[in-house]
C-alpha positions in Angstrom: -0.2 -52.1 73.0 1.9 -55.0 71.2 2.2 -58.7 72.3 5.3 -60.4 72.4 3.8 -62.9 70.6 3.5 -64.5 67.2 0.8 -63.2 65.0 -0.6 -67.1 64.4 -0.7 -68.2 68.1 -3.6 -65.3 68.5 -6.8 -66.2 68.5 -8.6 -64.0 66.5 -12.6 -63.9 65.9 -11.8 -64.2 62.7 -10.0 -67.5 63.2 -12.3 -68.5 65.2 -15.1 -68.5 62.1 -13.4 -70.2 60.1 -11.8 -67.4 58.1 -7.5 -66.4 57.1 -6.7 -62.5 59.2 -6.0 -61.3 55.1 -9.9 -62.5 53.6 -11.1 -59.3 56.9 -10.5 -55.8 55.5 -10.3 -54.5 58.9 -8.8 -57.6 60.1 -5.9 -55.5 61.9 -8.5 -53.6 63.2 -6.5 -50.4 62.2 -8.3 -49.9 58.5 -12.3 -49.9 57.5 -13.3 -51.1 54.5 -12.6 -47.4 52.5 -8.9 -47.9 53.4 -8.8 -44.8 56.5 -7.2 -45.3 59.3 -9.6 -45.7 63.2 -7.0 -45.5 65.7 -5.6 -42.0 66.3 -3.2 -40.7 63.8 -3.4 -37.4 64.9 0.1 -36.6 64.5 1.1 -37.8 60.6 1.7 -34.9 58.1 -0.3 -35.8 54.9 0.8 -32.3 53.8 4.1 -33.7 53.8 3.3 -36.5 52.1 1.7 -35.5 50.5 4.7 -33.4 47.9 6.1 -36.0 48.7 4.2 -38.1 47.1 4.1 -35.9 44.2 7.4 -35.3 44.3 8.5 -38.9 43.8 5.9 -38.7 40.5 7.8 -35.8 39.4 11.1 -37.2 39.3 10.5 -40.7 37.8 8.5 -38.6 34.8 5.5 -39.3 35.9 4.3 -36.2 35.7 4.8 -33.1 34.5 6.9 -30.2 35.8 3.6 -28.5 34.7 1.0 -30.9 36.3 3.5 -30.7 39.7 3.5 -26.6 39.8 -0.5 -27.3 39.8 -1.0 -29.3 42.0 0.7 -27.8 44.2 -0.8 -24.0 43.8 -4.1 -25.8 43.9 -2.9 -27.6 46.9 -1.3 -24.3 48.4 -5.1 -22.1 47.6 -6.7 -25.3 49.6 -4.4 -24.2 52.8 -1.0 -26.6 52.3 0.7 -24.1 53.2 4.5 -25.8 52.2 3.4 -25.8 49.3 3.7 -22.9 48.0 7.2 -23.0 47.2 6.4 -25.1 44.4 3.6 -23.9 43.2 2.8 -21.8 39.9 -0.5 -20.7 38.5 -2.4 -23.0 36.2 -2.6 -21.5 32.3 0.6 -19.5 31.7 3.6 -20.9 29.0 4.5 -24.7 29.4 7.5 -23.6 29.7 7.6 -21.3 33.6 6.4 -24.8 35.3 9.9 -25.0 34.8 12.1 -22.7 35.4 10.0 -22.2 38.1 10.5 -26.3 39.6 15.1 -25.5 38.2 14.4 -22.7 40.8 12.7 -23.3 43.8 14.1 -27.4 44.3 17.1 -28.5 45.9 18.5 -31.1 43.5 18.2 -27.9 40.4 20.2 -25.7 43.5 23.2 -28.2 43.3 24.2 -28.2 39.5 27.7 -26.4 40.9 28.6 -29.8 42.3 27.5 -31.1 38.3 31.1 -31.5 35.7 30.7 -32.3 31.9 32.8 -34.7 30.3 32.1 -35.2 26.1 31.3 -38.6 25.2 31.0 -40.5 22.4 27.4 -42.2 21.9 25.1 -43.2 19.6 22.2 -40.8 18.9 18.1 -42.0 18.0 18.2 -41.1 15.1 21.6 -40.7 14.5 24.2 -42.3 11.3 26.9 -43.1 12.9 28.7 -42.0 16.5 27.6 -38.5 18.2 28.5 -37.3 21.2 27.3 -35.6 24.8 29.0 -33.8 27.1 26.8 -35.5 29.6 27.2 -34.2 33.7 28.5 -36.1 36.2 30.0 -35.4 40.2 33.3 -35.7 40.6 34.6 -38.4 43.4 37.5 -35.8 44.5 34.8 -33.2 45.5 32.3 -35.6 47.0 34.7 -38.0 48.6 35.7 -34.1 50.5 33.0 -33.2 51.2 31.3 -35.9 52.9 35.2 -35.9 54.6 34.6 -32.0 55.8 30.6 -32.7 57.4 30.1 -36.0 58.5 32.5 -36.9 62.2 30.8 -39.7 61.8 33.3 -40.4 58.8 36.4 -39.7 60.8 35.5 -40.8 63.7 34.4 -44.7 61.9 38.7 -44.7 60.1 40.2 -43.7 63.6 39.1 -45.9 64.8 39.6 -49.0 62.4 42.7 -47.9 61.8 44.5 -48.3 65.5 42.6 -51.3 66.6 44.0 -54.5 67.1 43.4 -56.6 64.7 43.2 -54.3 62.1 39.9 -53.5 60.3 41.6 -53.1 57.2 42.2 -55.5 55.3 46.3 -56.3 53.9 45.3 -54.5 51.0 45.3 -51.3 52.8 48.2 -51.6 53.7 49.9 -52.6 51.1 48.7 -50.4 49.1 51.7 -47.2 47.2 49.9 -44.7 49.4 49.9 -45.6 52.1 53.4 -47.6 52.3 54.5 -44.4 51.4 52.5 -42.4 53.7 53.8 -44.4 56.5 57.1 -44.0 56.2 57.2 -40.2 55.2 55.1 -40.0 59.1 52.2 -38.6 56.8 47.9 -38.7 57.1 47.8 -42.3 55.6 44.5 -41.9 53.6 40.9 -43.2 53.8 40.1 -45.9 51.2 37.8 -45.9 48.9 36.8 -48.2 46.1 34.8 -47.8 43.4 31.3 -50.3 42.7 30.8 -50.3 38.7 27.0 -52.4 37.9 24.0 -51.8 35.6 20.8 -51.0 36.9 17.5 -51.5 34.9 14.9 -49.1 34.7 12.6 -50.1 32.1 12.4 -53.5 29.9 14.7 -52.7 27.7 17.1 -50.4 28.6 19.3 -50.5 31.8 21.8 -47.4 32.5 25.2 -48.2 34.7 26.0 -46.3 37.0 29.4 -45.5 39.2 30.0 -44.7 42.9 32.0 -43.9 45.2 32.4 -46.0 48.5 33.4 -45.2 51.7 35.0 -47.4 53.1 34.9 -46.8 56.8 31.5 -46.2 56.4 29.5 -48.3 53.0 28.6 -45.5 52.0 27.9 -45.5 48.5 28.4 -42.1 46.1 26.7 -41.9 42.5 29.1 -40.0 40.7 27.7 -41.2 37.2 25.0 -43.1 35.5 24.7 -43.5 31.3 21.9 -45.7 29.6 23.5 -48.3 28.2 21.3 -47.6 25.3 23.7 -44.7 24.8 26.4 -46.3 24.3 29.2 -45.9 20.8 27.9 -48.4 18.5 30.3 -48.3 16.2 32.4 -51.4 16.5 33.9 -51.1 19.8 31.6 -52.4 22.4 30.6 -49.3 24.3 34.8 -48.5 24.9 34.8 -45.7 22.7 31.9 -44.6 25.6 33.4 -46.6 28.8 37.7 -45.0 27.6 36.4 -41.3 28.1 34.5 -41.9 30.8 37.4 -44.3 32.9 39.9 -40.9 31.8 37.4 -39.3 34.0 37.7 -41.1 36.9 41.6 -41.8 36.6 41.8 -37.6 36.2 39.9 -37.5 39.1 41.5 -40.3 41.5 44.9 -39.1 41.0 44.5 -35.6 42.4 42.9 -37.8 45.5 45.6 -39.8 45.6 48.5 -36.0 45.2 45.6 -34.9 48.4 44.6 -31.1 45.9 42.3 -30.2 43.7 43.4 -30.4 40.2 44.9 -27.7 38.2 43.0 -28.4 35.0 40.6 -30.2 33.7 40.8 -33.6 32.5 41.4 -32.4 29.0 43.9 -30.4 29.9 41.9 -27.3 29.6 42.1 -24.1 32.1 38.6 -24.0 34.7 36.2 -21.6 34.0 36.0 -18.5 37.1 32.3 -19.1 36.8 32.5 -22.7 37.6 33.5 -22.1 41.1 35.2 -25.0 41.6 38.9 -25.2 44.2 41.6 -25.5 42.9 45.0 -26.4 44.4 43.9 -26.6 47.8 45.0 -29.5 49.7 42.2 -32.5 50.9 41.4 -33.2 54.4 41.9 -29.1 56.6 
């Protein structure tokens, strides 16, 4: 049992012998010299922890799809039943492993959410400006999905609207959309913020991330990630890339302001029938 006292107040045997607590491998009484736990941890699901650890390694590209599938196949043969869905037998062509993961991993099953935009970029080994189709997540689709699936967001927003004094800043009440909604006795719009920041992922490069922030709950929705090394280098200081990215954002936020899904893509093209996107329907129904 834990006692309600500070750790430095406890008189441990190690301290009586003049040793620091961190110098004793068994000071906490939970681990032996090999690092194994001496307490009763039957409730710990090490099988799920192992699978999650392997998934984390795969997602950060520390191991390949082949390594992950083979380790899961061996784990399933060793009795770890949850690993069976991810496993693929050794000796198969290398491309089969990634195709298998594309069919079983949840992150690949949600590809219908992806929207692609054409960006001006700099590619390694290619002189001059190049173009790339970059996958992104549309803010109006994510926010609509979150609003419909999160009762906490709806309740928190209602509380902020009804609170006295108001929990919403003056910038919200003075916004033209809010003023127009109040004058016409319509539903008030959800306050959403846009956050942009550079995220280093190695010693030599970083990525520019864009998040939508749902102000009532503070939840962040990642919508785009762009490597800084891929920014256009024609002398525009990356503006050729950023302009196309901001054009897409303006199209998505305009859809949010209008309260309807867009009828066409951000560049004016019609939506493909296989896109599976809702077009022209009202939000927050």
